[in-house]
All heavy atoms as a GROMACS GRO file, in nm:
protein
  600
    1MET      N    1   4.777   1.294  -1.801
    1MET     CA    2   4.733   1.410  -1.727
    1MET      C    3   4.856   1.498  -1.700
    1MET      O    4   4.956   1.449  -1.646
    1MET     CB    5   4.665   1.368  -1.597
    1MET     CG    6   4.619   1.482  -1.510
    1MET     SD    7   4.538   1.435  -1.359
    1MET     CE    8   4.371   1.416  -1.414
    2SER      N    9   4.845   1.623  -1.731
    2SER     CA   10   4.957   1.717  -1.704
    2SER      C   11   4.956   1.756  -1.555
    2SER      O   12   4.858   1.738  -1.482
    2SER     CB   13   4.946   1.840  -1.792
    2SER     OG   14   4.841   1.922  -1.747
    3MET      N   15   5.070   1.813  -1.514
    3MET     CA   16   5.078   1.854  -1.370
    3MET      C   17   4.981   1.968  -1.342
    3MET      O   18   4.925   1.969  -1.233
    3MET     CB   19   5.223   1.900  -1.340
    3MET     CG   20   5.320   1.788  -1.337
    3MET     SD   21   5.268   1.660  -1.217
    3MET     CE   22   5.219   1.532  -1.331
    4VAL      N   23   4.957   2.056  -1.437
    4VAL     CA   24   4.859   2.163  -1.414
    4VAL      C   25   4.720   2.106  -1.393
    4VAL      O   26   4.650   2.142  -1.298
    4VAL     CB   27   4.858   2.261  -1.538
    4VAL    CG1   28   4.743   2.358  -1.528
    4VAL    CG2   29   4.993   2.334  -1.546
    5GLU      N   30   4.678   2.007  -1.471
    5GLU     CA   31   4.550   1.942  -1.454
    5GLU      C   32   4.544   1.868  -1.322
    5GLU      O   33   4.438   1.870  -1.256
    5GLU     CB   34   4.526   1.846  -1.570
    5GLU     CG   35   4.503   1.915  -1.702
    5GLU     CD   36   4.502   1.814  -1.819
    5GLU    OE1   37   4.540   1.696  -1.800
    5GLU    OE2   38   4.463   1.853  -1.926
    6LEU      N   39   4.653   1.804  -1.284
    6LEU     CA   40   4.656   1.730  -1.156
    6LEU      C   41   4.641   1.821  -1.039
    6LEU      O   42   4.558   1.795  -0.947
    6LEU     CB   43   4.788   1.653  -1.144
    6LEU     CG   44   4.810   1.578  -1.013
    6LEU    CD1   45   4.708   1.463  -1.004
    6LEU    CD2   46   4.952   1.522  -1.007
    7VAL      N   47   4.711   1.936  -1.038
    7VAL     CA   48   4.696   2.034  -0.928
    7VAL      C   49   4.560   2.094  -0.931
    7VAL      O   50   4.497   2.113  -0.824
    7VAL     CB   51   4.807   2.140  -0.941
    7VAL    CG1   52   4.789   2.248  -0.839
    7VAL    CG2   53   4.949   2.073  -0.917
    8ARG      N   54   4.508   2.129  -1.047
    8ARG     CA   55   4.373   2.187  -1.054
    8ARG      C   56   4.267   2.092  -1.004
    8ARG      O   57   4.181   2.132  -0.925
    8ARG     CB   58   4.341   2.225  -1.201
    8ARG     CG   59   4.203   2.292  -1.214
    8ARG     CD   60   4.170   2.331  -1.358
    8ARG     NE   61   4.256   2.446  -1.392
    8ARG     CZ   62   4.342   2.446  -1.497
    8ARG    NH1   63   4.352   2.339  -1.574
    8ARG    NH2   64   4.415   2.552  -1.522
    9TYR      N   65   4.274   1.965  -1.041
    9TYR     CA   66   4.180   1.865  -0.994
    9TYR      C   67   4.188   1.845  -0.844
    9TYR      O   68   4.086   1.845  -0.775
    9TYR     CB   69   4.203   1.735  -1.064
    9TYR     CG   70   4.115   1.618  -1.015
    9TYR    CD1   71   3.983   1.612  -1.059
    9TYR    CD2   72   4.160   1.527  -0.920
    9TYR    CE1   73   3.900   1.512  -1.015
    9TYR    CE2   74   4.082   1.428  -0.876
    9TYR     CZ   75   3.949   1.418  -0.921
    9TYR     OH   76   3.868   1.318  -0.873
   10THR      N   77   4.308   1.838  -0.791
   10THR     CA   78   4.327   1.821  -0.646
   10THR      C   79   4.274   1.940  -0.570
   10THR      O   80   4.200   1.923  -0.470
   10THR     CB   81   4.477   1.797  -0.616
   10THR    OG1   82   4.525   1.690  -0.694
   10THR    CG2   83   4.496   1.771  -0.468
   11ALA      N   84   4.307   2.058  -0.609
   11ALA     CA   85   4.263   2.180  -0.542
   11ALA      C   86   4.110   2.196  -0.554
   11ALA      O   87   4.046   2.230  -0.454
   11ALA     CB   88   4.333   2.302  -0.598
   12ALA      N   89   4.056   2.172  -0.669
   12ALA     CA   90   3.913   2.186  -0.689
   12ALA      C   91   3.836   2.090  -0.601
   12ALA      O   92   3.721   2.117  -0.559
   12ALA     CB   93   3.876   2.168  -0.836
   13SER      N   94   3.893   1.973  -0.574
   13SER     CA   95   3.827   1.876  -0.485
   13SER      C   96   3.824   1.919  -0.340
   13SER      O   97   3.744   1.871  -0.262
   13SER     CB   98   3.902   1.740  -0.492
   13SER     OG   99   3.901   1.695  -0.625
   14LEU      N  100   3.912   2.013  -0.305
   14LEU     CA  101   3.927   2.052  -0.164
   14LEU      C  102   3.844   2.179  -0.128
   14LEU      O  103   3.807   2.197  -0.013
   14LEU     CB  104   4.071   2.080  -0.133
   14LEU     CG  105   4.168   1.964  -0.138
   14LEU    CD1  106   4.313   2.014  -0.132
   14LEU    CD2  107   4.142   1.866  -0.031
   15VAL      N  108   3.820   2.265  -0.225
   15VAL     CA  109   3.765   2.397  -0.197
   15VAL      C  110   3.612   2.404  -0.214
   15VAL      O  111   3.550   2.315  -0.274
   15VAL     CB  112   3.829   2.505  -0.283
   15VAL    CG1  113   3.980   2.510  -0.257
   15VAL    CG2  114   3.805   2.481  -0.432
   16ASP      N  115   3.553   2.510  -0.160
   16ASP     CA  116   3.410   2.534  -0.173
   16ASP      C  117   3.376   2.600  -0.306
   16ASP      O  118   3.264   2.589  -0.358
   16ASP     CB  119   3.355   2.622  -0.058
   16ASP     CG  120   3.359   2.552   0.073
   16ASP    OD1  121   3.346   2.425   0.076
   16ASP    OD2  122   3.370   2.619   0.177
   17LYS      N  123   3.470   2.673  -0.362
   17LYS     CA  124   3.449   2.746  -0.490
   17LYS      C  125   3.547   2.694  -0.597
   17LYS      O  126   3.643   2.760  -0.632
   17LYS     CB  127   3.466   2.894  -0.469
   17LYS     CG  128   3.368   2.951  -0.369
   17LYS     CD  129   3.397   3.099  -0.344
   17LYS     CE  130   3.304   3.151  -0.233
   17LYS     NZ  131   3.342   3.286  -0.191
   18PRO      N  132   3.521   2.575  -0.652
   18PRO     CA  133   3.617   2.517  -0.750
   18PRO      C  134   3.630   2.597  -0.876
   18PRO      O  135   3.734   2.593  -0.944
   18PRO     CB  136   3.559   2.381  -0.778
   18PRO     CG  137   3.418   2.382  -0.733
   18PRO     CD  138   3.410   2.486  -0.626
   19GLU      N  139   3.530   2.682  -0.910
   19GLU     CA  140   3.536   2.764  -1.028
   19GLU      C  141   3.642   2.876  -1.014
   19GLU      O  142   3.685   2.933  -1.114
   19GLU     CB  143   3.400   2.825  -1.061
   19GLU     CG  144   3.350   2.928  -0.967
   19GLU     CD  145   3.284   2.871  -0.841
   19GLU    OE1  146   3.270   2.752  -0.824
   19GLU    OE2  147   3.246   2.953  -0.754
   20LYS      N  148   3.687   2.904  -0.893
   20LYS     CA  149   3.783   3.009  -0.866
   20LYS      C  150   3.928   2.954  -0.866
   20LYS      O  151   4.021   3.030  -0.847
   20LYS     CB  152   3.754   3.081  -0.737
   20LYS     CG  153   3.624   3.146  -0.728
   20LYS     CD  154   3.637   3.289  -0.774
   20LYS     CE  155   3.502   3.359  -0.757
   20LYS     NZ  156   3.515   3.494  -0.722
   21VAL      N  157   3.944   2.825  -0.883
   21VAL     CA  158   4.080   2.767  -0.886
   21VAL      C  159   4.148   2.804  -1.015
   21VAL      O  160   4.094   2.784  -1.124
   21VAL     CB  161   4.072   2.613  -0.869
   21VAL    CG1  162   4.208   2.550  -0.887
   21VAL    CG2  163   4.013   2.574  -0.734
   22ASP      N  164   4.267   2.861  -1.004
   22ASP     CA  165   4.348   2.901  -1.121
   22ASP      C  166   4.488   2.842  -1.104
   22ASP      O  167   4.555   2.865  -1.004
   22ASP     CB  168   4.352   3.055  -1.128
   22ASP     CG  169   4.428   3.103  -1.248
   22ASP    OD1  170   4.426   3.037  -1.353
   22ASP    OD2  171   4.495   3.208  -1.240
   23VAL      N  172   4.529   2.766  -1.203
   23VAL     CA  173   4.661   2.704  -1.198
   23VAL      C  174   4.736   2.747  -1.325
   23VAL      O  175   4.686   2.731  -1.436
   23VAL     CB  176   4.650   2.552  -1.188
   23VAL    CG1  177   4.787   2.488  -1.182
   23VAL    CG2  178   4.565   2.511  -1.073
   24ARG      N  179   4.857   2.797  -1.307
   24ARG     CA  180   4.943   2.837  -1.419
   24ARG      C  181   5.081   2.776  -1.404
   24ARG      O  182   5.132   2.757  -1.295
   24ARG     CB  183   4.954   2.988  -1.423
   24ARG     CG  184   4.824   3.056  -1.439
   24ARG     CD  185   4.835   3.208  -1.436
   24ARG     NE  186   4.702   3.266  -1.439
   24ARG     CZ  187   4.682   3.392  -1.422
   24ARG    NH1  188   4.780   3.478  -1.409
   24ARG    NH2  189   4.558   3.439  -1.426
   25GLU      N  190   5.138   2.750  -1.520
   25GLU     CA  191   5.273   2.690  -1.522
   25GLU      C  192   5.370   2.787  -1.585
   25GLU      O  193   5.342   2.842  -1.695
   25GLU     CB  194   5.269   2.557  -1.600
   25GLU     CG  195   5.403   2.486  -1.607
   25GLU     CD  196   5.393   2.354  -1.679
   25GLU    OE1  197   5.308   2.272  -1.642
   25GLU    OE2  198   5.465   2.335  -1.773
   26THR      N  199   5.479   2.813  -1.519
   26THR     CA  200   5.586   2.895  -1.574
   26THR      C  201   5.716   2.822  -1.560
   26THR      O  202   5.726   2.725  -1.483
   26THR     CB  203   5.596   3.034  -1.504
   26THR    OG1  204   5.617   3.010  -1.364
   26THR    CG2  205   5.465   3.114  -1.519
   27GLU      N  206   5.815   2.868  -1.630
   27GLU     CA  207   5.947   2.802  -1.628
   27GLU      C  208   6.052   2.910  -1.600
   27GLU      O  209   6.047   3.017  -1.652
   27GLU     CB  210   5.975   2.734  -1.757
   27GLU     CG  211   6.092   2.638  -1.754
   27GLU     CD  212   6.098   2.550  -1.878
   27GLU    OE1  213   5.994   2.528  -1.943
   27GLU    OE2  214   6.210   2.505  -1.908
   28ASN      N  215   6.148   2.876  -1.511
   28ASN     CA  216   6.258   2.963  -1.480
   28ASN      C  217   6.388   2.885  -1.481
   28ASN      O  218   6.386   2.767  -1.519
   28ASN     CB  219   6.237   3.044  -1.353
   28ASN     CG  220   6.223   2.954  -1.233
   28ASN    OD1  221   6.274   2.842  -1.231
   28ASN    ND2  222   6.156   3.002  -1.130
   29ASP      N  223   6.494   2.945  -1.438
   29ASP     CA  224   6.628   2.878  -1.439
   29ASP      C  225   6.629   2.758  -1.344
   29ASP      O  226   6.702   2.662  -1.372
   29ASP     CB  227   6.736   2.977  -1.397
   29ASP     CG  228   6.752   3.087  -1.498
   29ASP    OD1  229   6.710   3.068  -1.615
   29ASP    OD2  230   6.806   3.193  -1.462
   30GLU      N  231   6.554   2.763  -1.236
   30GLU     CA  232   6.557   2.655  -1.134
   30GLU      C  233   6.472   2.537  -1.175
   30GLU      O  234   6.496   2.425  -1.129
   30GLU     CB  235   6.513   2.708  -1.001
   30GLU     CG  236   6.602   2.818  -0.943
   30GLU     CD  237   6.547   2.877  -0.817
   30GLU    OE1  238   6.450   2.821  -0.759
   30GLU    OE2  239   6.600   2.981  -0.773
   31GLY      N  240   6.369   2.558  -1.253
   31GLY     CA  241   6.282   2.447  -1.296
   31GLY      C  242   6.145   2.502  -1.338
   31GLY      O  243   6.133   2.616  -1.378
   32ILE      N  244   6.044   2.413  -1.324
   32ILE     CA  245   5.910   2.452  -1.359
   32ILE      C  246   5.831   2.489  -1.232
   32ILE      O  247   5.839   2.419  -1.134
   32ILE     CB  248   5.841   2.333  -1.430
   32ILE    CG1  249   5.915   2.301  -1.559
   32ILE    CG2  250   5.694   2.364  -1.461
   32ILE    CD1  251   5.878   2.170  -1.624
   33VAL      N  252   5.761   2.600  -1.239
   33VAL     CA  253   5.683   2.650  -1.122
   33VAL      C  254   5.536   2.639  -1.158
   33VAL      O  255   5.492   2.692  -1.264
   33VAL     CB  256   5.720   2.792  -1.086
   33VAL    CG1  257   5.636   2.842  -0.971
   33VAL    CG2  258   5.868   2.802  -1.059
   34ILE      N  259   5.460   2.571  -1.075
   34ILE     CA  260   5.316   2.566  -1.089
   34ILE      C  261   5.255   2.656  -0.981
   34ILE      O  262   5.273   2.633  -0.864
   34ILE     CB  263   5.263   2.426  -1.074
   34ILE    CG1  264   5.320   2.337  -1.186
   34ILE    CG2  265   5.112   2.419  -1.076
   34ILE    CD1  266   5.286   2.192  -1.180
   35GLU      N  267   5.185   2.762  -1.027
   35GLU     CA  268   5.126   2.857  -0.934
   35GLU      C  269   4.981   2.826  -0.913
   35GLU      O  270   4.906   2.811  -1.013
   35GLU     CB  271   5.139   2.998  -0.987
   35GLU     CG  272   5.280   3.050  -1.001
   35GLU     CD  273   5.290   3.187  -1.057
   35GLU    OE1  274   5.192   3.241  -1.109
   35GLU    OE2  275   5.402   3.245  -1.049
   36LEU      N  276   4.939   2.810  -0.789
   36LEU     CA  277   4.802   2.774  -0.758
   36LEU      C  278   4.735   2.895  -0.690
   36LEU      O  279   4.788   2.947  -0.590
   36LEU     CB  280   4.799   2.654  -0.662
   36LEU     CG  281   4.663   2.617  -0.599
   36LEU    CD1  282   4.560   2.585  -0.705
   36LEU    CD2  283   4.683   2.504  -0.504
   37ARG      N  284   4.625   2.942  -0.745
   37ARG     CA  285   4.547   3.048  -0.684
   37ARG      C  286   4.408   2.997  -0.657
   37ARG      O  287   4.346   2.933  -0.741
   37ARG     CB  288   4.542   3.170  -0.779
   37ARG     CG  289   4.673   3.241  -0.795
   37ARG     CD  290   4.657   3.353  -0.900
   37ARG     NE  291   4.778   3.432  -0.910
   37ARG     CZ  292   4.885   3.402  -0.983
   37ARG    NH1  293   4.881   3.290  -1.052
   37ARG    NH2  294   4.991   3.477  -0.984
   38VAL      N  295   4.357   3.032  -0.538
   38VAL     CA  296   4.218   2.995  -0.502
   38VAL      C  297   4.149   3.119  -0.442
   38VAL      O  298   4.216   3.218  -0.413
   38VAL     CB  299   4.210   2.878  -0.405
   38VAL    CG1  300   4.268   2.752  -0.468
   38VAL    CG2  301   4.284   2.908  -0.276
   39ASP      N  302   4.019   3.110  -0.421
   39ASP     CA  303   3.947   3.215  -0.354
   39ASP      C  304   4.008   3.237  -0.215
   39ASP      O  305   4.040   3.140  -0.149
   39ASP     CB  306   3.800   3.179  -0.345
   39ASP     CG  307   3.712   3.293  -0.299
   39ASP    OD1  308   3.670   3.372  -0.381
   39ASP    OD2  309   3.688   3.297  -0.176
   40PRO      N  310   4.020   3.362  -0.169
   40PRO     CA  311   4.074   3.387  -0.038
   40PRO      C  312   4.005   3.311   0.077
   40PRO      O  313   4.072   3.267   0.173
   40PRO     CB  314   4.060   3.536  -0.017
   40PRO     CG  315   4.060   3.590  -0.153
   40PRO     CD  316   3.991   3.490  -0.241
   41ASP      N  317   3.875   3.286   0.063
   41ASP     CA  318   3.802   3.212   0.166
   41ASP      C  319   3.845   3.064   0.166
   41ASP      O  320   3.825   2.997   0.269
   41ASP     CB  321   3.650   3.219   0.144
   41ASP     CG  322   3.600   3.363   0.158
   41ASP    OD1  323   3.664   3.442   0.228
   41ASP    OD2  324   3.493   3.391   0.102
   42ASP      N  325   3.895   3.015   0.060
   42ASP     CA  326   3.933   2.871   0.046
   42ASP      C  327   4.086   2.850   0.076
   42ASP      O  328   4.130   2.736   0.072
   42ASP     CB  329   3.903   2.818  -0.089
   42ASP     CG  330   3.752   2.799  -0.110
   42ASP    OD1  331   3.683   2.772  -0.014
   42ASP    OD2  332   3.707   2.811  -0.225
   43MET      N  333   4.160   2.958   0.099
   43MET     CA  334   4.305   2.944   0.119
   43MET      C  335   4.340   2.845   0.230
   43MET      O  336   4.428   2.761   0.213
   43MET     CB  337   4.364   3.082   0.149
   43MET     CG  338   4.514   3.085   0.138
   43MET     SD  339   4.584   3.047  -0.021
   43MET     CE  340   4.548   3.192  -0.112
   44GLY      N  341   4.267   2.850   0.339
   44GLY     CA  342   4.297   2.760   0.452
   44GLY      C  343   4.274   2.614   0.416
   44GLY      O  344   4.342   2.526   0.465
   45LYS      N  345   4.180   2.587   0.329
   45LYS     CA  346   4.150   2.449   0.289
   45LYS      C  347   4.263   2.390   0.201
   45LYS      O  348   4.287   2.271   0.204
   45LYS     CB  349   4.016   2.441   0.218
   45LYS     CG  350   3.902   2.469   0.314
   45LYS     CD  351   3.774   2.463   0.243
   45LYS     CE  352   3.666   2.492   0.348
   45LYS     NZ  353   3.539   2.525   0.296
   46VAL      N  354   4.325   2.478   0.124
   46VAL     CA  355   4.433   2.429   0.037
   46VAL      C  356   4.563   2.416   0.113
   46VAL      O  357   4.645   2.329   0.090
   46VAL     CB  358   4.452   2.526  -0.081
   46VAL    CG1  359   4.572   2.490  -0.162
   46VAL    CG2  360   4.326   2.520  -0.171
   47ILE      N  361   4.582   2.502   0.217
   47ILE     CA  362   4.706   2.495   0.296
   47ILE      C  363   4.693   2.389   0.403
   47ILE      O  364   4.786   2.310   0.426
   47ILE     CB  365   4.737   2.633   0.356
   47ILE    CG1  366   4.770   2.731   0.245
   47ILE    CG2  367   4.853   2.622   0.455
   47ILE    CD1  368   4.787   2.873   0.288
   48GLY      N  369   4.583   2.382   0.471
   48GLY     CA  370   4.560   2.285   0.577
   48GLY      C  371   4.625   2.320   0.706
   48GLY      O  372   4.706   2.417   0.714
   49LYS      N  373   4.595   2.244   0.809
   49LYS     CA  374   4.656   2.271   0.941
   49LYS      C  375   4.807   2.242   0.935
   49LYS      O  376   4.848   2.136   0.887
   49LYS     CB  377   4.590   2.179   1.049
   49LYS     CG  378   4.450   2.218   1.078
   49LYS     CD  379   4.394   2.136   1.188
   49LYS     CE  380   4.249   2.178   1.216
   49LYS     NZ  381   4.187   2.096   1.320
   50GLN      N  382   4.884   2.338   0.978
   50GLN     CA  383   5.028   2.333   0.977
   50GLN      C  384   5.084   2.303   0.839
   50GLN      O  385   5.191   2.246   0.822
   50GLN     CB  386   5.076   2.229   1.077
   50GLN     CG  387   5.040   2.267   1.220
   50GLN     CD  388   5.085   2.162   1.322
   50GLN    OE1  389   5.126   2.050   1.285
   50GLN    NE2  390   5.081   2.197   1.448
   51GLY      N  391   5.008   2.338   0.732
   51GLY     CA  392   5.060   2.321   0.597
   51GLY      C  393   5.055   2.181   0.546
   51GLY      O  394   5.118   2.149   0.444
   52ARG      N  395   4.981   2.093   0.608
   52ARG     CA  396   4.983   1.951   0.569
   52ARG      C  397   4.924   1.926   0.432
   52ARG      O  398   4.977   1.842   0.356
   52ARG     CB  399   4.908   1.870   0.677
   52ARG     CG  400   4.982   1.856   0.804
   52ARG     CD  401   4.912   1.765   0.901
   52ARG     NE  402   4.990   1.757   1.023
   52ARG     CZ  403   4.938   1.748   1.143
   52ARG    NH1  404   4.805   1.743   1.157
   52ARG    NH2  405   5.015   1.741   1.247
   53ILE      N  406   4.816   1.992   0.395
   53ILE     CA  407   4.755   1.974   0.265
   53ILE      C  408   4.848   2.025   0.158
   53ILE      O  409   4.871   1.962   0.055
   53ILE     CB  410   4.617   2.042   0.254
   53ILE    CG1  411   4.522   1.992   0.366
   53ILE    CG2  412   4.555   2.023   0.118
   53ILE    CD1  413   4.482   1.847   0.355
   54ALA      N  414   4.907   2.146   0.178
   54ALA     CA  415   4.999   2.201   0.080
   54ALA      C  416   5.117   2.107   0.061
   54ALA      O  417   5.160   2.086  -0.050
   54ALA     CB  418   5.045   2.339   0.124
   55LYS      N  419   5.168   2.053   0.168
   55LYS     CA  420   5.282   1.962   0.161
   55LYS      C  421   5.239   1.833   0.085
   55LYS      O  422   5.320   1.782   0.004
   55LYS     CB  423   5.330   1.924   0.302
   55LYS     CG  424   5.450   1.838   0.302
   55LYS     CD  425   5.500   1.812   0.442
   55LYS     CE  426   5.624   1.720   0.440
   55LYS     NZ  427   5.673   1.688   0.570
   56ALA      N  428   5.121   1.785   0.106
   56ALA     CA  429   5.072   1.665   0.033
   56ALA      C  430   5.063   1.694  -0.116
   56ALA      O  431   5.100   1.608  -0.196
   56ALA     CB  432   4.935   1.622   0.090
   57ILE      N  433   5.010   1.810  -0.153
   57ILE     CA  434   5.001   1.846  -0.294
   57ILE      C  435   5.139   1.851  -0.359
   57ILE      O  436   5.164   1.797  -0.464
   57ILE     CB  437   4.927   1.981  -0.314
   57ILE    CG1  438   4.779   1.969  -0.273
   57ILE    CG2  439   4.940   2.032  -0.457
   57ILE    CD1  440   4.705   2.101  -0.269
   58ARG      N  441   5.234   1.911  -0.287
   58ARG     CA  442   5.373   1.917  -0.340
   58ARG      C  443   5.437   1.774  -0.350
   58ARG      O  444   5.506   1.749  -0.445
   58ARG     CB  445   5.457   2.003  -0.246
   58ARG     CG  446   5.420   2.150  -0.256
   58ARG     CD  447   5.507   2.238  -0.168
   58ARG     NE  448   5.472   2.378  -0.187
   58ARG     CZ  449   5.416   2.456  -0.096
   58ARG    NH1  450   5.390   2.409   0.024
   58ARG    NH2  451   5.388   2.582  -0.123
   59THR      N  452   5.403   1.690  -0.255
   59THR     CA  453   5.455   1.554  -0.257
   59THR      C  454   5.398   1.475  -0.377
   59THR      O  455   5.471   1.404  -0.446
   59THR     CB  456   5.422   1.480  -0.128
   59THR    OG1  457   5.478   1.552  -0.018
   59THR    CG2  458   5.473   1.335  -0.127
   60ILE      N  459   5.270   1.494  -0.406
   60ILE     CA  460   5.208   1.428  -0.522
   60ILE      C  461   5.278   1.472  -0.652
   60ILE      O  462   5.313   1.391  -0.736
   60ILE     CB  463   5.062   1.457  -0.526
   60ILE    CG1  464   4.989   1.383  -0.413
   60ILE    CG2  465   4.998   1.414  -0.659
   60ILE    CD1  466   4.842   1.430  -0.391
   61VAL      N  467   5.298   1.601  -0.665
   61VAL     CA  468   5.358   1.657  -0.787
   61VAL      C  469   5.508   1.607  -0.795
   61VAL      O  470   5.550   1.570  -0.905
   61VAL     CB  471   5.350   1.810  -0.789
   61VAL    CG1  472   5.434   1.869  -0.901
   61VAL    CG2  473   5.205   1.853  -0.806
   62LYS      N  474   5.573   1.609  -0.684
   62LYS     CA  475   5.716   1.562  -0.687
   62LYS      C  476   5.724   1.416  -0.726
   62LYS      O  477   5.812   1.380  -0.804
   62LYS     CB  478   5.776   1.582  -0.548
   62LYS     CG  479   5.922   1.555  -0.542
   62LYS     CD  480   5.980   1.588  -0.406
   62LYS     CE  481   6.126   1.560  -0.399
   62LYS     NZ  482   6.184   1.590  -0.271
   63ALA      N  483   5.633   1.333  -0.676
   63ALA     CA  484   5.634   1.191  -0.711
   63ALA      C  485   5.600   1.171  -0.858
   63ALA      O  486   5.660   1.084  -0.924
   63ALA     CB  487   5.538   1.115  -0.622
   64ALA      N  488   5.508   1.247  -0.909
   64ALA     CA  489   5.464   1.233  -1.049
   64ALA      C  490   5.570   1.281  -1.147
   64ALA      O  491   5.569   1.244  -1.262
   64ALA     CB  492   5.330   1.308  -1.070
   65THR      N  493   5.657   1.371  -1.102
   65THR     CA  494   5.759   1.424  -1.192
   65THR      C  495   5.901   1.381  -1.154
   65THR      O  496   5.997   1.441  -1.199
   65THR     CB  497   5.755   1.580  -1.188
   65THR    OG1  498   5.781   1.625  -1.056
   65THR    CG2  499   5.622   1.632  -1.241
   66ALA      N  500   5.912   1.273  -1.080
   66ALA     CA  501   6.042   1.230  -1.030
   66ALA      C  502   6.139   1.198  -1.144
   66ALA      O  503   6.260   1.222  -1.129
   66ALA     CB  504   6.023   1.103  -0.943
   67LYS      N  505   6.093   1.150  -1.255
   67LYS     CA  506   6.183   1.114  -1.364
   67LYS      C  507   6.200   1.224  -1.465
   67LYS      O  508   6.266   1.207  -1.569
   67LYS     CB  509   6.130   0.986  -1.435
   67LYS     CG  510   6.139   0.865  -1.346
   67LYS     CD  511   6.096   0.743  -1.423
   67LYS     CE  512   6.107   0.623  -1.328
   67LYS     NZ  513   6.067   0.499  -1.397
   68GLY      N  514   6.142   1.339  -1.438
   68GLY     CA  515   6.150   1.452  -1.529
   68GLY      C  516   6.292   1.513  -1.530
   68GLY      O  517   6.372   1.493  -1.438
   69GLU      N  518   6.319   1.591  -1.632
   69GLU     CA  519   6.448   1.653  -1.648
   69GLU      C  520   6.465   1.772  -1.554
   69GLU      O  521   6.570   1.794  -1.498
   69GLU     CB  522   6.468   1.702  -1.793
   69GLU     CG  523   6.477   1.587  -1.890
   69GLU     CD  524   6.492   1.637  -2.033
   69GLU    OE1  525   6.523   1.757  -2.053
   69GLU    OE2  526   6.473   1.557  -2.122
   70LYS      N  527   6.355   1.849  -1.535
   70LYS     CA  528   6.360   1.967  -1.449
   70LYS      C  529   6.274   1.945  -1.326
   70LYS      O  530   6.168   1.883  -1.336
   70LYS     CB  531   6.310   2.088  -1.526
   70LYS     CG  532   6.401   2.139  -1.634
   70LYS     CD  533   6.351   2.269  -1.684
   70LYS     CE  534   6.456   2.328  -1.782
   70LYS     NZ  535   6.417   2.462  -1.823
   71PRO      N  536   6.319   2.000  -1.214
   71PRO     CA  537   6.233   1.988  -1.094
   71PRO      C  538   6.107   2.074  -1.110
   71PRO      O  539   6.107   2.174  -1.179
   71PRO     CB  540   6.325   2.039  -0.983
   71PRO     CG  541   6.428   2.121  -1.050
   71PRO     CD  542   6.443   2.064  -1.188
   72VAL      N  543   6.000   2.033  -1.043
   72VAL     CA  544   5.872   2.103  -1.048
   72VAL      C  545   5.840   2.149  -0.909
   72VAL      O  546   5.843   2.072  -0.810
   72VAL     CB  547   5.758   2.012  -1.104
   72VAL    CG1  548   5.628   2.088  -1.106
   72VAL    CG2  549   5.794   1.963  -1.244
   73PHE      N  550   5.804   2.280  -0.897
   73PHE     CA  551   5.774   2.336  -0.764
   73PHE      C  552   5.627   2.385  -0.769
   73PHE      O  553   5.582   2.434  -0.870
   73PHE     CB  554   5.863   2.457  -0.737
   73PHE     CG  555   6.007   2.422  -0.737
   73PHE    CD1  556   6.088   2.450  -0.852
   73PHE    CD2  557   6.070   2.363  -0.631
   73PHE    CE1  558   6.223   2.417  -0.855
   73PHE    CE2  559   6.203   2.330  -0.633
   73PHE     CZ  560   6.280   2.360  -0.748
   74VAL      N  561   5.556   2.370  -0.657
   74VAL     CA  562   5.422   2.420  -0.647
   74VAL      C  563   5.422   2.537  -0.546
   74VAL      O  564   5.469   2.528  -0.436
   74VAL     CB  565   5.326   2.313  -0.596
   74VAL    CG1  566   5.182   2.366  -0.579
   74VAL    CG2  567   5.322   2.193  -0.689
   75GLU      N  568   5.369   2.652  -0.593
   75GLU     CA  569   5.360   2.773  -0.511
   75GLU      C  570   5.210   2.804  -0.496
   75GLU      O  571   5.138   2.810  -0.595
   75GLU     CB  572   5.432   2.891  -0.574
   75GLU     CG  573   5.581   2.876  -0.574
   75GLU     CD  574   5.649   3.002  -0.630
   75GLU    OE1  575   5.583   3.099  -0.662
   75GLU    OE2  576   5.771   2.998  -0.638
   76ILE      N  577   5.167   2.830  -0.374
   76ILE     CA  578   5.031   2.875  -0.349
   76ILE      C  579   5.035   3.023  -0.332
   76ILE      O  580   5.096   3.076  -0.244
   76ILE     CB  581   4.974   2.803  -0.225
   76ILE    CG1  582   4.974   2.652  -0.243
   76ILE    CG2  583   4.835   2.857  -0.194
   76ILE    CD1  584   4.939   2.571  -0.121
   77VAL      N  585   4.970   3.095  -0.429
   77VAL     CA  586   4.979   3.238  -0.437
   77VAL      C  587   4.848   3.297  -0.388
   77VAL      O  588   4.740   3.252  -0.419
   77VAL     CB  589   4.998   3.281  -0.585
   77VAL    CG1  590   5.016   3.430  -0.598
   77VAL    CG2  591   5.122   3.210  -0.644
   78GLU      N  592   4.865   3.402  -0.307
   78GLU     CA  593   4.743   3.474  -0.259
   78GLU      C  594   4.694   3.574  -0.356
   78GLU      O  595   4.760   3.630  -0.434
   78GLU     CB  596   4.775   3.546  -0.126
   78GLU     CG  597   4.799   3.446  -0.013
   78GLU     CD  598   4.815   3.519   0.120
   78GLU    OE1  599   4.735   3.610   0.148
   78GLU    OE2  600   4.907   3.480   0.194
   0.00000   0.00000   0.00000
């Protein structure tokens, strides 16, 4: 399972409108960036209280890519 699929599956499990979940992967000088977009009404469900859900998603991705050559970052985009 790729990181894009992992983030998409995790986010779709949390939101009311899973069909609106959009995950894209880009690469820059610092590493790989996974951009997560959801419906504006579902933004709070992906971020969570005090950012706990967003932090958990980032922790899962970090653990899954720990042995990778480049660091992977997750950005939640409005």
